[in-house]
N, C-alpha and C positions, 0 to 999 in steps of 0.2 A: 333536471329540475333540482331545486334546493329543498324539497320535501314539503313545502307549503303548497296549499291549493291555490291555483291561479284563478282569478276572476275571469270567466269566459267572455265578459264584455270589456275587459281591459285591452286597450290597443297598445301594441308594441311595434317596433320597427319590422317585425316579422309578420305582422297581421296582414293578410291579403285583403285589401279593401278597394283598390282602384280598378275599375274596368279599363279595357285597353284604350279607349278614347281619352280618358282622364290621364292615364299613365303616359300616353303619347304627348299630351299637352304639357304635363309636368316635366317630362324629360327633354322636350323640344325635338322629338323625333316623329316621323310619320307612323301611323298604326301598322302599315305594311312592313316597315322596318322592324317593329317590335315582333311581328309574326315571324319574320325571317330570322331574327336573333333567337327566337324560341325554337324554330326548326333546327338551327345550327347548334343549339345547346349552350349558347352564350348566357342568356337570361331565361330561366325556366320558371314562369309564374305558376302559382297554384291554379287548380281548376275547380270550377263549381260542378254540381251534379249534372248540369246541362252542358259540360265541357267548355264553358266560357272561361276566359283567362281572368285571373284576379292578381294584381300586382301589389306588393307590399312597399313600404317606404325604402326598405333595403334594396328591393328590385329596381326602384326608380333611381337610386344612387348608383347602382351597378350599370344601369342603362346610360347614365351620364358619363360614367367612367369609360365604358366601351366607346361611346361617341368621342370622348376626348382623346383616347388612345388612337382611334382610327383617324380622326380629322387632324388633330394637332401633332401627334407623334408619327403619323404615317404607318402605323402597324396594321398588317392585314388581319382579317377576322380569325384565321387559324392561329396566328400569333397571340391575339387577344385571348382566345379561348385557352391557350396554354398558360398565359400569364394568370388568368383567373384560377385555373386549376392549381397552379403552383402557390398562389396566394392562399387558396383554401387549404392546401396541404400544410403550408407554414402555420396558419392559424390553428389547425388541428394539432400539429406537433407542439406548438407553444402551449396549448391547453394541456397536452399530455405531460410536458415538462413541468408545468405548474402542479399537476396531480402528483407526479413522482417526487417533486421537491417537497410537497406537503407530507407525503408518505415517509420520505427520508428524515424530515424534521421530527415526525412523530416517533420513528424508530430510534433516532438519536436521543430524544427525550426519555423514552422508555429504557434505553441502555444506560443513560446517566442515572436514572432512578434506581435501576438494578445495581449499578456499580456503587451507589451510595448505600444501598442495603447491605451489600457485601462488605464494604468498609466498616459499616456500623456493627457487623457481626464479628469483627476481629477481636481476639482476646487482648485485653488491656494489660495483662500482667507480663507480657513479653517485652523485653528491652531490646532495642535495636543494637546490633553488633557493631562495634566500632573497632577499627584496626588499632591494635596497641602499638605503641612505639617500640622499636626493637630493644628489648631489655632481656635480662635473664630471669625475670620474675616468674614464679610458678604459682599458680592458684589451684588449690585442691578443693573440690566440692564434696561435701559429705551430706547426704540426705539425713534429715531428722528421723530417728527411729521412733516408731509408735511406743508410747509409754504405757 
């Protein structure tokens, strides 16, 4: 969550609202096919207190994807399950990369700020040393004596 309170009546793609008959109609599949996909772990809808299935818009999209992979691509259900697992893993890893990138950017900004503070603390009365041209000149420094 992003810290804000979510309206409990706000519908999202994750909100389980469709009963199995509506989900079957929306996905173009038979309700028994949806039950089979649930048993196989391909698409696992939320459950009500009475154990009835409730599908979300994201579940409907996943059902369509499973059907497309099965019918159009000829992939078996075990292969589809593995594809879904890998896609979920990729999404989780992409999310983690985004989190880590944000943390690195924050650390880099803090480091640059600290570096600027260190540079600001340098003494300004020091003169950078420059290599003298080879000569036989000799410079003698004598500190001032307190008067």
